[in-house]
C-alpha positions as CSV (number, residue, x, y, z in Angstrom):
1,M,0.0,0.0,0.0
2,F,1.3,3.4,-0.9
3,Y,-0.1,5.7,1.8
4,Q,-0.3,4.4,5.4
5,D,-1.5,6.1,8.5
6,C,-0.2,5.6,12.0
7,R,-2.6,2.7,12.8
8,M,-0.9,0.3,10.5
9,S,1.7,-2.0,12.1
10,G,5.0,-3.3,10.7
11,A,8.2,-1.6,9.7
12,P,9.5,-2.8,6.3
13,Q,13.2,-2.5,5.3
14,Y,14.0,0.4,3.1
15,D,17.0,1.7,1.1
16,V,16.3,5.4,1.7
17,V,14.3,7.0,4.6
18,V,13.3,10.6,4.2
19,V,12.2,12.5,7.3
20,G,9.8,15.3,6.3
21,S,7.4,15.8,3.4
22,G,7.9,19.4,2.2
23,A,9.2,20.0,-1.3
24,G,12.7,19.0,-0.4
25,G,11.7,15.7,1.2
26,L,9.4,14.7,-1.6
27,V,11.9,15.6,-4.3
28,G,14.5,13.5,-2.5
29,A,12.1,10.6,-2.2
30,L,11.1,10.8,-5.9
31,T,14.8,11.0,-6.9
32,A,15.6,7.8,-5.0
33,A,12.5,5.9,-6.1
34,D,13.2,6.9,-9.7
35,R,16.6,5.1,-9.3
36,G,14.8,1.9,-8.3
37,L,15.4,2.1,-4.6
38,R,12.9,1.4,-1.8
39,V,11.9,4.7,-0.3
40,L,9.9,5.7,2.8
41,V,8.8,9.2,3.8
42,L,8.0,9.9,7.4
43,E,5.7,12.8,8.2
44,K,5.1,14.0,11.8
45,A,1.7,15.6,10.9
46,D,-1.4,13.8,9.7
47,T,-1.1,15.7,6.4
48,F,1.8,16.1,3.9
49,G,3.6,19.1,2.7
50,G,4.9,21.0,5.7
51,T,5.5,24.7,5.4
52,T,5.8,24.3,1.6
53,A,2.1,23.6,1.4
54,L,1.3,26.9,3.1
55,S,3.6,28.9,0.8
56,G,3.2,30.6,-2.5
57,A,5.9,28.2,-3.7
58,G,7.8,30.7,-5.8
59,L,11.0,29.1,-6.9
60,W,14.3,30.8,-7.6
61,A,16.2,28.6,-10.0
62,P,18.6,30.6,-12.1
63,A,18.7,29.9,-15.9
64,N,15.9,27.3,-15.6
65,L,14.1,26.3,-18.8
66,H,11.0,28.5,-18.2
67,V,13.1,31.6,-17.6
68,L,15.1,31.0,-20.8
69,A,12.0,30.1,-22.8
70,A,10.6,33.5,-21.8
71,G,13.6,35.1,-23.4
72,Q,15.2,36.3,-20.2
73,P,18.9,37.0,-20.5
74,D,19.9,34.7,-17.6
75,S,22.9,32.4,-17.1
76,L,24.6,30.6,-14.3
77,E,27.5,33.0,-14.6
78,L,25.2,36.0,-14.1
79,A,23.5,34.4,-11.2
80,R,26.8,33.5,-9.6
81,E,27.8,37.2,-9.8
82,Y,24.5,38.1,-8.2
83,M,25.1,35.6,-5.4
84,R,28.6,37.0,-4.8
85,H,26.9,40.4,-4.1
86,T,24.1,39.0,-1.9
87,V,25.2,35.8,-0.2
88,G,28.8,36.8,-0.4
89,D,31.4,34.7,1.4
90,R,29.1,33.9,4.3
91,T,28.7,30.3,3.0
92,P,31.2,28.3,0.9
93,A,31.4,29.0,-2.8
94,A,31.2,25.2,-3.4
95,M,27.8,25.2,-1.8
96,Q,26.6,28.1,-3.9
97,D,27.9,26.6,-7.1
98,T,26.3,23.2,-6.3
99,F,23.0,25.0,-5.9
100,L,23.3,26.9,-9.1
101,K,24.2,23.8,-11.1
102,A,21.5,21.6,-9.5
103,A,18.5,23.9,-9.3
104,A,17.7,24.3,-13.0
105,G,18.3,20.6,-13.6
106,V,15.8,19.7,-10.9
107,I,13.1,21.8,-12.5
108,A,13.7,20.3,-15.9
109,W,13.7,16.7,-14.4
110,L,10.5,17.3,-12.5
111,E,8.8,18.4,-15.7
112,T,9.5,14.9,-17.1
113,K,7.6,13.6,-14.1
114,N,4.6,15.8,-14.9
115,V,5.3,18.3,-12.2
116,R,4.6,21.5,-14.1
117,F,5.8,25.1,-13.6
118,S,5.5,28.4,-15.3
119,Y,7.4,31.7,-15.4
120,M,6.4,34.4,-13.0
121,T,6.3,37.2,-15.5
122,G,8.2,40.3,-14.4
123,Y,8.8,39.3,-10.7
124,P,12.2,40.8,-10.0
125,D,15.1,39.5,-7.9
126,Y,15.0,41.1,-4.4
127,R,18.1,43.2,-5.0
128,P,17.7,44.3,-8.6
129,D,20.2,47.1,-7.9
130,L,23.1,44.7,-7.5
131,P,25.3,43.2,-10.3
132,G,24.0,40.0,-11.8
133,A,20.3,40.7,-10.8
134,L,17.4,40.4,-13.2
135,L,14.9,43.1,-13.1
136,T,12.4,40.8,-14.8
137,G,13.3,38.0,-12.4
138,R,14.2,34.3,-12.3
139,A,11.2,33.1,-10.4
140,I,8.8,30.4,-11.5
141,T,5.8,28.9,-9.8
142,P,3.9,25.6,-9.9
143,K,1.0,25.6,-12.4
144,V,-2.4,25.7,-10.8
145,F,-3.7,22.3,-10.0
146,P,-7.3,21.7,-11.1
147,H,-9.8,20.9,-8.4
148,A,-11.1,18.1,-10.5
149,R,-7.7,16.3,-10.2
150,L,-7.7,16.2,-6.4
151,A,-8.9,12.6,-6.4
152,E,-5.5,11.7,-8.0
153,V,-3.6,12.9,-5.0
154,P,-2.7,9.7,-3.0
155,A,-2.3,11.3,0.5
156,P,-3.8,14.3,2.3
157,V,-2.1,17.7,1.7
158,R,-1.8,20.1,4.6
159,P,-4.7,22.6,4.2
160,K,-3.8,26.0,2.8
161,L,-3.9,29.1,4.9
162,A,-7.0,31.3,4.8
163,M,-6.8,33.9,2.1
164,G,-4.9,37.0,3.1
165,H,-2.3,35.3,5.4
166,G,0.4,36.3,2.9
167,G,-0.6,37.0,-0.7
168,P,-2.4,39.5,-2.9
169,P,-6.0,40.3,-2.0
170,I,-7.4,38.3,-5.0
171,T,-10.8,36.7,-4.8
172,D,-10.9,33.5,-2.9
173,P,-11.5,30.7,-5.4
174,G,-13.5,28.7,-2.8
175,P,-13.5,25.0,-2.2
176,E,-14.1,24.2,-5.9
177,G,-11.4,26.4,-7.2
178,P,-8.0,25.3,-8.4
179,E,-5.1,24.8,-6.0
180,W,-2.1,27.1,-6.5
181,G,1.4,27.7,-5.0
182,G,2.5,25.2,-2.4
183,Q,-0.8,23.3,-2.5
184,S,-0.2,22.6,-6.2
185,L,3.5,21.7,-5.8
186,I,2.9,19.2,-3.0
187,A,-0.1,17.6,-4.8
188,Q,1.9,17.2,-8.0
189,L,4.9,15.7,-6.1
190,L,2.7,13.3,-4.2
191,I,1.2,12.0,-7.5
192,A,4.7,11.6,-8.9
193,C,5.9,9.8,-5.8
194,R,2.9,7.4,-6.0
195,A,3.8,6.6,-9.6
196,A,7.4,5.9,-8.5
197,G,6.4,3.6,-5.7
198,V,7.4,5.8,-2.7
199,D,5.7,4.8,0.6
200,L,4.4,7.6,2.9
201,W,3.7,7.3,6.6
202,A,1.7,10.1,8.1
203,S,1.3,10.8,11.9
204,T,4.8,9.3,12.4
205,A,7.2,11.4,14.5
206,F,10.9,10.9,13.9
207,T,12.6,10.4,17.3
208,D,16.2,9.3,16.7
209,L,18.8,8.1,14.3
210,L,20.1,4.5,14.3
211,V,23.9,4.1,14.1
212,E,26.0,1.0,13.6
213,D,29.8,1.1,13.3
214,G,29.8,4.8,13.0
215,R,27.2,4.9,10.1
216,V,23.6,6.0,10.2
217,V,21.6,3.0,9.1
218,G,18.0,4.0,10.0
219,V,15.6,5.8,12.2
220,R,13.4,5.4,15.2
221,A,9.9,6.9,15.1
222,D,6.7,7.1,17.1
223,R,3.7,5.8,15.2
224,G,0.5,6.3,17.2
225,G,2.3,5.9,20.5
226,A,4.3,2.8,19.4
227,E,8.1,3.0,18.7
228,V,9.1,1.6,15.4
229,T,12.5,1.0,13.9
230,V,13.1,1.5,10.2
231,S,16.3,0.6,8.5
232,A,17.8,2.6,5.7
233,A,20.4,0.6,3.8
234,V,21.6,3.4,1.6
235,G,21.0,6.6,3.7
236,V,18.8,8.9,5.7
237,L,17.7,12.3,4.4
238,L,16.7,14.8,7.1
239,A,14.2,17.2,5.5
240,A,12.1,18.0,8.6
241,G,12.2,21.8,8.6
242,G,13.7,24.0,11.2
243,F,13.0,24.8,14.9
244,E,10.9,27.9,14.6
245,R,8.2,26.4,16.8
246,N,10.5,25.5,19.6
247,E,10.7,28.4,22.0
248,A,13.4,26.8,24.1
249,M,15.7,26.3,21.1
250,R,15.0,29.9,19.9
251,K,16.1,31.2,23.3
252,E,19.1,28.9,23.5
253,H,20.4,30.3,20.1
254,S,19.2,33.9,20.6
255,V,16.9,33.7,17.5
256,G,15.7,37.3,17.0
257,P,15.7,38.3,20.6
258,A,12.5,40.3,20.2
259,A,10.8,37.7,18.1
260,R,8.6,34.8,19.4
261,A,7.7,31.3,18.4
262,D,4.0,32.1,18.2
263,W,4.7,34.7,15.5
264,T,6.2,32.2,13.1
265,L,4.4,31.1,9.9
266,G,6.2,27.7,10.1
267,V,4.0,24.7,10.8
268,P,3.5,23.5,14.4
269,E,5.5,20.3,13.8
270,N,8.8,22.2,13.1
271,T,10.4,21.8,16.6
272,G,13.9,21.0,15.5
273,D,13.8,17.2,16.1
274,A,16.0,16.3,13.2
275,I,18.5,19.0,14.0
276,R,18.8,17.9,17.6
277,A,19.4,14.3,16.5
278,G,22.2,15.4,14.2
279,V,23.8,17.4,17.0
280,A,23.7,14.4,19.3
281,L,25.9,12.6,16.7
282,G,28.4,15.4,16.7
283,A,27.1,17.4,13.7
284,A,28.2,21.0,13.3
285,T,25.6,23.8,13.2
286,D,25.5,27.3,11.7
287,L,23.2,30.3,11.3
288,M,21.3,29.1,14.4
289,E,20.4,32.7,15.3
290,D,18.8,33.6,12.0
291,C,15.5,33.2,10.3
292,W,13.8,33.8,6.9
293,W,12.3,37.0,8.4
294,A,9.0,38.6,7.5
295,P,6.9,41.4,9.0
296,G,3.7,40.0,10.4
297,F,0.3,41.0,11.9
298,V,-1.4,39.0,14.6
299,R,-5.0,38.4,13.6
300,P,-7.9,38.3,16.1
301,D,-7.8,34.5,16.0
302,G,-4.1,34.5,17.1
303,D,-2.8,33.4,13.8
304,V,-0.1,35.6,12.1
305,S,-0.5,37.1,8.6
306,F,2.5,37.7,6.4
307,L,2.5,41.4,5.5
308,L,3.6,41.2,1.9
309,W,1.3,43.0,-0.6
310,E,0.0,45.5,1.9
311,R,3.4,47.1,2.2
312,V,3.6,47.9,-1.4
313,A,0.1,49.3,-1.8
314,P,-0.1,53.1,-1.7
315,G,-1.6,54.9,1.3
316,G,-0.2,53.1,4.3
317,I,3.0,53.6,6.3
318,V,5.1,51.9,9.0
319,V,6.0,53.9,12.1
320,D,7.8,53.2,15.3
321,R,6.2,53.4,18.7
322,E,6.8,57.2,18.7
323,G,5.0,57.5,15.4
324,R,8.0,58.2,13.2
325,R,8.6,56.4,9.9
326,W,11.8,54.3,10.1
327,I,11.9,52.1,7.0
328,N,10.9,52.2,3.4
329,E,7.8,50.1,3.5
330,G,8.7,48.4,0.2
331,T,11.9,46.9,1.6
332,D,12.0,43.1,0.9
333,Y,10.6,41.1,3.8
334,N,13.8,39.4,4.9
335,T,15.7,42.7,5.0
336,F,12.8,44.3,6.7
337,G,13.2,41.7,9.5
338,H,16.9,42.3,9.8
339,R,16.4,46.0,10.0
340,M,13.9,45.5,12.8
341,L,16.5,43.6,14.7
342,E,19.2,46.2,14.0
343,A,16.9,49.0,15.2
344,E,16.0,47.2,18.4
345,A,19.7,46.6,19.0
346,T,20.4,50.3,18.8
347,G,17.7,51.1,21.2
348,R,14.9,52.1,18.8
349,P,11.7,50.2,19.7
350,V,10.2,48.9,16.5
351,I,9.0,45.5,17.5
352,P,6.1,45.9,17.2
353,S,5.8,48.8,14.9
354,W,2.5,50.3,13.7
355,W,1.0,50.0,10.3
356,V,-1.1,53.2,9.8
357,M,-3.8,53.6,7.2
358,D,-7.1,55.2,6.5
359,Q,-10.5,53.9,5.5
360,H,-9.8,54.2,1.8
361,F,-6.8,51.9,2.2
362,V,-8.8,49.3,4.0
363,D,-11.6,49.5,1.4
364,T,-9.2,49.2,-1.5
365,N,-6.5,46.9,-0.3
366,G,-7.7,45.2,2.9
367,F,-5.1,44.4,5.5
368,G,-3.5,41.3,7.0
369,G,-6.2,39.0,5.8
370,L,-9.1,41.4,6.1
371,R,-10.5,41.4,2.6
372,P,-10.9,44.7,0.6
373,G,-14.2,46.3,1.5
374,A,-14.8,44.1,4.5
375,D,-16.0,45.7,7.8
376,P,-13.0,46.0,10.1
377,S,-15.2,46.5,13.2
378,P,-14.9,42.9,14.5
379,W,-11.1,43.2,14.3
380,V,-11.3,46.6,16.2
381,E,-13.5,45.1,18.8
382,A,-11.2,42.1,19.3
383,G,-8.2,44.6,19.8
384,A,-6.3,43.5,16.7
385,L,-6.8,47.0,15.1
386,V,-7.0,50.4,16.7
387,R,-9.5,52.8,15.1
388,A,-10.1,56.6,15.6
389,D,-11.9,59.4,13.9
390,T,-8.9,61.6,13.5
391,V,-5.1,61.0,13.2
392,E,-4.6,63.0,16.4
393,E,-7.0,60.6,18.2
394,L,-5.3,57.6,16.7
395,A,-1.9,58.9,17.9
396,A,-3.3,59.3,21.4
397,A,-4.8,55.8,21.3
398,I,-1.6,54.1,20.4
399,G,0.7,56.4,22.4
400,A,2.6,57.7,19.3
401,P,3.1,61.4,19.9
402,E,4.8,62.1,16.5
403,L,2.2,60.4,14.4
404,A,0.2,63.4,13.4
405,A,3.3,65.2,12.1
406,T,4.5,62.1,10.3
407,V,1.1,61.7,8.5
408,E,1.1,65.4,7.5
409,R,4.6,65.0,6.1
410,W,3.6,61.8,4.3
411,N,0.6,63.5,2.7
412,G,2.9,66.2,1.4
413,F,5.0,63.4,-0.2
414,A,1.9,62.0,-1.8
415,A,1.0,65.4,-3.3
416,T,4.5,66.0,-4.8
417,G,5.1,62.3,-5.7
418,V,8.5,62.3,-4.0
419,D,9.3,60.6,-0.6
420,D,12.1,62.9,0.5
421,E,12.4,60.9,3.8
422,L,13.0,57.3,2.8
423,G,12.7,57.2,-1.0
424,R,9.7,55.0,-1.4
425,G,8.7,54.9,-5.0
426,V,11.6,57.1,-6.1
427,E,12.2,56.4,-9.8
428,G,15.2,54.2,-10.4
429,S,15.6,52.9,-6.8
430,H,15.4,49.2,-6.3
431,E,12.4,49.7,-4.1
432,R,10.6,51.5,-6.9
433,Q,11.3,48.6,-9.3
434,L,9.9,46.2,-6.8
435,L,6.8,48.3,-6.2
436,S,6.1,48.8,-9.8
437,V,6.1,45.1,-10.4
438,F,3.9,44.3,-7.3
439,Q,1.3,46.8,-8.5
440,R,0.8,44.9,-11.7
441,Y,-0.7,42.0,-9.8
442,P,-4.5,42.0,-9.5
443,G,-6.1,43.8,-6.6
444,I,-3.1,45.5,-5.2
445,S,-4.3,49.1,-5.4
446,G,-7.3,50.9,-6.9
447,P,-7.1,53.7,-9.4
448,H,-5.9,57.1,-8.1
449,D,-4.7,60.4,-9.6
450,H,-1.6,60.9,-7.5
451,P,1.8,61.8,-9.1
452,N,3.5,58.6,-7.8
453,P,1.6,55.3,-7.8
454,S,3.5,54.3,-4.7
455,L,2.3,57.2,-2.6
456,A,-1.2,58.1,-1.6
457,P,-2.4,60.3,1.2
458,I,-3.7,59.1,4.5
459,S,-6.7,61.4,4.7
460,T,-10.1,59.6,4.6
461,G,-11.3,58.8,8.1
462,P,-11.7,56.8,10.2
463,F,-8.0,55.9,10.6
464,Y,-6.5,52.6,11.7
465,A,-3.3,51.2,13.2
466,G,-2.3,47.6,13.3
467,P,0.8,46.3,15.1
468,V,3.6,44.9,12.9
469,V,5.6,42.1,14.6
470,L,8.7,40.3,13.6
471,A,7.4,37.1,12.1
472,D,9.4,34.5,10.2
473,L,8.9,31.8,7.5
474,G,11.1,29.4,9.3
475,T,14.6,29.3,10.9
476,K,17.7,29.4,8.8
477,G,20.1,27.6,11.2
478,G,20.7,23.9,11.0
479,L,23.1,21.1,10.4
480,V,26.2,22.0,8.4
481,C,26.5,20.1,5.2
482,D,29.1,19.8,2.4
483,E,28.4,20.3,-1.3
484,Q,27.1,16.7,-1.5
485,A,24.5,17.5,1.3
486,R,26.3,15.2,3.7
487,V,26.0,16.3,7.3
488,V,29.4,17.0,8.7
489,D,30.8,17.0,12.2
490,T,32.6,19.9,13.9
491,S,35.8,18.8,12.3
492,G,34.2,18.9,8.8
493,R,34.1,15.2,8.4
494,P,30.9,13.7,6.9
495,L,28.8,11.6,9.1
496,P,28.3,8.4,6.9
497,G,24.8,7.7,5.8
498,L,23.4,11.1,7.0
499,Y,22.2,13.9,4.7
500,A,20.1,17.0,5.1
501,C,18.3,19.6,3.1
502,G,15.9,22.5,3.5
503,N,15.7,24.2,6.9
504,T,17.2,21.2,8.6
505,M,20.4,22.2,6.7
506,A,22.2,25.4,7.6
507,S,21.1,27.6,4.7
508,M,23.6,28.0,1.9
509,M,22.0,31.4,1.4
510,G,23.7,32.7,4.5
511,H,21.8,35.8,5.8
512,A,20.6,36.7,2.3
513,Y,17.3,36.2,0.5
514,P,18.2,36.8,-3.2
515,G,14.8,36.3,-4.7
516,P,11.3,34.7,-4.3
517,G,11.8,31.0,-3.7
518,A,15.4,31.3,-2.3
519,C,14.2,29.1,0.6
520,I,12.3,26.2,-1.1
521,T,14.5,25.8,-4.2
522,P,17.7,25.0,-2.4
523,A,15.8,22.4,-0.4
524,M,14.8,20.7,-3.7
525,A,18.2,21.1,-5.2
526,F,20.1,19.7,-2.3
527,A,17.6,16.9,-1.8
528,S,18.4,15.8,-5.4
529,V,22.1,16.2,-4.8
530,A,22.0,14.2,-1.6
531,V,20.2,11.3,-3.1
532,S,22.4,11.3,-6.2
533,H,25.4,11.0,-3.9
534,M,24.0,8.4,-1.5
535,T,22.7,6.2,-4.3
536,A,25.8,6.3,-6.5
537,G,27.0,2.7,-7.1
538,H,23.9,1.1,-5.7
539,G,22.2,-1.4,-7.9
540,V,18.7,-0.8,-9.2
541,R,15.9,-2.8,-7.5
542,R,12.6,-3.5,-9.2
């Protein structure tokens, strides 16, 4: 049987065991099964896909076939130059080169397995001002997955987030609409895995690694309260995500001192189990203090929305707790988080900050999952948003004495079309290039007659403020790996039989976030690299 839940007994012998079922884990499993090996995927949750399933699943794979087919002037050499100016020397050049060589190849190979992608027209790299960047972007996305094909998916996919948790305020397609982003990617990968003969165990929590004569030879796991032992004759791939949901680990490693585990957008199962198991064997770790940062908003239900599109819609600003603007609102989300931490470190309280907007903004753009035109009163009554009839009253309500002067200054910028303070929407700046692209997506902003499409006045009462917290999409720190994705010890020696990818691996992107999909794509690329290495020389079994 292909899909098994935790009530089924028995622990067959496998060649490759994959821990985790995000895009990296499933690509690794598919790669191994395609080579004729017996493969098992263990998933802690009762659904598959991990944080990937919740994401938009943009993928950053330089010089991939879809980018080139779209006529974009991309190449690995150009991307390598861009990575030198973003990632720099924070991670080994060999790791960066391996990613560049593998990423486009993985996309092309997945297409042969009927996992389909398309070019994200015009979506730029996140630092288009740096050498090697593409203003028109390298990003691709999974093609939408028709609702009619859901019966083909052999195992349950983790349900998507409610509309507005981190995407453009488009119309919700509803239960009969097509699946997009991470939902589509995981569904397509599960179908491909079924065709290749991969076994999937849901509701099975990895607990430990099995070691014999210095080599990892399998895993222990908890299936419905019973311990099971599974052998892995060829190797184990740890693809279990990071530790963003583990408050104790976050504190131990000083992860964003002002950030919290309940502000993450990572799935609840990401508690660092695989990382801790690797460390217990002597594995080295790196980047343990860092995350894939993102500004967030805590909704009335306690869930966190990723503030992505709101920040590039005109007519809203971010202010510190005194009411002063402190950052260009269009700054890419990872850099936004780093700047929050830098400001806090210098004594400027910006966690949380305030997002300030007027009724016109709410009606046109929505906010944090509140749909455009929806009545914000329930959110005000729940305390998630603060509302006042005038800017002065709003300033008093949130304790921000400089807010009225800041809004008056901002409205002047909107009238002239020039943000003299922080350069938002200034022609030629990288922020302007990002904003101009974002505004081409549906539903971002309504028509207006202001000189600069990035700037609109805050003038139509009532007025609102919502707290902006330091959220994250997952931790960046994890097990140090070499260019073959082998986990290495503190002396740099590989731990035989043990591989890692995704957020279980210390990110080869260092502290950077070069473009949309710079998190998921390395997971897929290094999963493929790991399995290619571990299976080299092993005979095909059918």
